[in-house]
C-alpha positions as CSV (number, residue, x, y, z in Angstrom):
1,M,83.5,300.1,151.5
2,M,81.0,299.9,148.7
3,G,82.2,301.2,145.3
4,C,80.6,303.4,142.8
5,T,79.9,302.7,139.2
6,F,80.8,305.5,136.7
7,F,78.8,306.2,133.5
8,V,79.2,308.2,130.4
9,K,76.1,309.4,128.6
10,C,76.5,309.8,124.8
11,L,74.1,311.4,122.4
12,D,74.0,310.9,118.6
13,I,73.8,314.5,117.2
14,N,71.4,314.7,114.3
15,Q,71.5,310.9,114.0
16,K,74.7,311.1,111.9
17,N,76.9,309.1,114.3
18,H,78.5,312.3,115.6
19,Y,78.5,311.6,119.3
20,L,78.6,314.1,122.1
21,C,79.5,312.6,125.4
22,A,78.4,314.3,128.7
23,N,80.5,314.5,131.8
24,F,81.0,311.4,134.0
25,F,78.4,310.8,136.6
26,K,78.3,308.1,139.2
27,K,75.8,305.8,140.7
28,C,76.6,304.6,144.2
29,P,74.9,301.9,146.2
30,T,72.6,303.1,148.9
31,P,74.6,303.1,152.2
32,M,73.5,300.4,154.7
33,K,72.0,301.7,157.9
34,E,71.3,300.2,161.3
35,I,67.8,298.7,161.6
36,T,65.7,297.8,164.7
37,I,63.4,294.7,164.8
38,N,61.7,293.2,167.8
39,G,63.5,295.7,170.0
40,L,66.9,294.6,168.8
41,T,69.3,296.7,166.8
42,F,71.3,295.3,163.9
43,E,74.2,297.0,162.1
44,P,75.4,296.5,158.5
45,Y,77.6,293.4,158.0
46,I,77.7,292.1,154.4
47,S,76.6,294.2,151.4
48,S,74.6,292.9,148.5
49,E,77.6,293.5,146.2
50,E,79.8,291.3,148.4
51,I,77.1,288.6,148.5
52,A,76.9,288.6,144.7
53,K,80.6,288.1,144.3
54,Q,80.6,285.1,146.6
55,V,77.6,283.6,144.9
56,E,79.4,283.7,141.6
57,R,82.6,282.2,143.1
58,V,80.7,279.3,144.8
59,A,78.7,278.7,141.7
60,A,81.9,278.3,139.6
61,Q,83.3,275.8,142.2
62,V,80.1,273.7,142.2
63,K,79.8,273.6,138.5
64,R,83.5,272.7,138.1
65,D,83.1,269.8,140.5
66,C,79.9,268.3,139.1
67,V,80.6,265.0,137.2
68,T,77.2,264.7,135.7
69,E,74.9,267.1,133.8
70,S,71.9,266.4,136.0
71,P,72.6,267.1,139.6
72,I,69.8,267.8,142.0
73,F,70.0,270.9,144.3
74,V,68.2,270.7,147.6
75,C,67.2,274.1,149.0
76,V,66.7,274.1,152.8
77,L,63.7,276.3,153.5
78,K,63.1,278.9,154.6
79,G,66.4,280.6,155.1
80,A,68.2,279.5,152.0
81,F,65.6,280.5,149.4
82,M,67.4,283.7,148.3
83,F,70.8,282.2,148.2
84,A,69.5,279.1,146.4
85,A,67.7,281.1,143.7
86,D,70.8,283.2,143.0
87,L,73.2,280.2,143.2
88,Y,71.0,278.0,141.0
89,R,70.8,280.7,138.3
90,A,74.6,281.3,138.5
91,I,75.4,277.6,138.1
92,D,73.3,277.5,134.9
93,M,73.1,273.8,134.3
94,P,69.9,273.2,132.1
95,G,69.9,269.5,133.0
96,S,69.8,270.1,136.8
97,E,66.8,270.1,139.1
98,I,66.0,271.9,142.3
99,A,64.0,270.5,145.2
100,F,63.0,271.8,148.6
101,I,63.2,270.6,152.2
102,R,62.6,272.2,155.6
103,Y,64.1,271.6,159.0
104,K,63.9,273.9,162.0
105,S,66.3,274.3,165.0
106,Y,66.1,278.1,165.7
107,S,63.7,280.1,167.9
108,G,64.4,283.8,168.1
109,T,68.2,284.4,168.2
110,E,69.2,281.0,169.6
111,S,69.4,277.4,168.3
112,T,67.0,275.2,170.3
113,G,69.4,272.1,169.9
114,Q,66.4,270.1,168.7
115,M,65.8,269.1,165.1
116,N,62.2,269.4,163.7
117,K,61.6,268.1,160.1
118,I,58.8,270.3,158.7
119,L,59.0,269.3,155.0
120,G,60.7,266.1,153.8
121,L,62.3,265.4,150.4
122,N,60.0,263.5,148.1
123,D,62.2,263.5,145.0
124,D,64.1,260.4,143.9
125,V,67.8,261.1,144.4
126,A,69.1,257.5,144.1
127,G,72.3,257.4,142.0
128,R,72.4,261.2,141.6
129,E,74.7,264.0,142.6
130,V,73.0,266.0,145.4
131,I,74.1,269.5,146.5
132,I,72.4,270.7,149.6
133,I,72.0,274.5,149.7
134,E,72.0,276.0,153.2
135,D,71.8,279.6,154.3
136,I,74.1,279.1,157.4
137,V,75.9,276.2,159.1
138,D,76.1,277.0,162.8
139,T,76.4,274.1,165.3
140,G,76.1,271.6,162.3
141,L,73.0,269.9,163.8
142,T,70.7,270.7,160.9
143,A,73.5,270.0,158.3
144,Q,74.3,266.6,159.9
145,A,70.6,265.6,159.9
146,L,70.2,266.6,156.3
147,R,73.2,264.7,155.1
148,S,72.1,261.5,157.0
149,D,68.6,261.6,155.7
150,I,69.7,262.2,152.1
151,E,72.5,259.6,152.2
152,A,70.0,257.0,153.3
153,M,68.3,257.6,149.9
154,N,71.4,256.1,148.1
155,P,72.6,259.1,146.1
156,M,75.8,259.1,144.0
157,S,77.2,261.8,146.3
158,V,76.1,264.4,148.8
159,K,77.8,267.8,149.1
160,M,76.7,271.1,150.8
161,A,76.9,274.7,149.7
162,T,76.3,277.3,152.4
163,L,76.3,281.0,152.2
164,L,77.6,281.4,155.8
165,F,79.6,279.1,158.1
166,K,80.6,279.6,161.7
167,P,83.6,277.4,162.2
168,A,83.9,278.2,166.0
169,S,80.3,277.0,166.6
170,L,80.6,273.7,164.7
171,K,79.8,270.7,167.0
172,H,78.2,268.2,164.7
173,G,79.1,266.7,161.3
174,K,81.6,268.0,158.8
175,V,82.7,271.3,157.3
176,P,80.6,272.2,154.2
177,E,82.3,271.6,150.9
178,Y,81.4,275.1,149.6
179,V,81.3,278.2,151.7
180,G,80.5,281.8,150.8
181,F,81.7,283.5,154.0
182,E,83.2,282.2,157.2
183,I,81.9,284.4,160.1
184,P,82.3,284.5,163.9
185,P,79.5,283.1,166.2
186,K,77.2,286.1,165.9
187,F,73.5,286.4,165.2
188,I,72.8,287.7,161.8
189,I,69.7,288.5,159.6
190,G,68.8,289.4,156.1
191,Y,69.1,287.7,152.6
192,G,66.8,284.9,153.7
193,L,67.8,284.8,157.4
194,D,65.1,285.8,159.8
195,L,64.3,287.0,163.2
196,D,61.0,285.3,164.2
197,E,60.1,285.1,160.5
198,K,60.8,288.8,159.8
199,V,63.4,290.6,157.6
200,R,64.1,287.6,155.2
201,G,63.7,290.0,152.3
202,L,66.6,292.3,153.1
203,K,69.1,292.3,150.2
204,E,72.0,292.7,152.6
205,I,73.1,290.9,155.8
206,Y,73.1,292.5,159.2
207,V,74.6,291.5,162.6
208,L,73.2,292.0,166.1
209,K,74.8,295.1,167.6
210,K,76.6,294.8,170.8
211,E,75.2,296.7,173.7
212,D,77.5,299.5,175.1
C-alpha cells in the first residue's frame, strides 16, 4: 500500500515571525491502475516508491564494497537505462565512470534463448573494478555472456547489480551480487523494461495479468 506524505503550511503574519499554521493536508501517490498494451493487460506490481527504496539500498551496498575510487559501471541497454541512471546518482562516486553495452535475447514476452550483441564495450576496463548494471536477470544467459566478455578484458573484478532477479528461472551463470527485488518467473514491464520497445518510460513496474 502506498503511503501519504503530510504537510503543514505556515504563513509569516506581517513579516514579524508570527507564524500561523494551517491544518494538515496530505499528498498521496497516484494509485497504479491496470494498463493494456498490444492487446495484453498488465496489473500494478512494484510502485515507484518501492523502487526508490531498493535503489538506495543497492547503491549503499555497492559503494560499501568498492575498493577503489574509480570503478566503471556498465549499463546494459536498453532495459537498464532508468535503473542505471538512478543507481549511478545514488552511489555518488565522483571518480567513477559509466559505459554502455547492448545485448538482446528477448522477443515479445519470451526469451529467444539466443544471444545477440548489438553494442560492444569500447572502454578500457583492464585493472579496474567493473559493476554491470542490469534491469533483470532471468535465465542468466545475457548475464553470463556479459561477465565472460568483460572478464576477457582483464578487469580487477566484475560484479553485477540487477534491479530484478528471477531465481526460479536461472539456468546459466551465477547469482548477481546485488539484487533489488527477487520475483517469480512472470513477465513484467515498466521502469525501463519493454514490450516490443513500448512502455519503457513507466515509473512503476507492472506484471502480466493472468487470464481468468
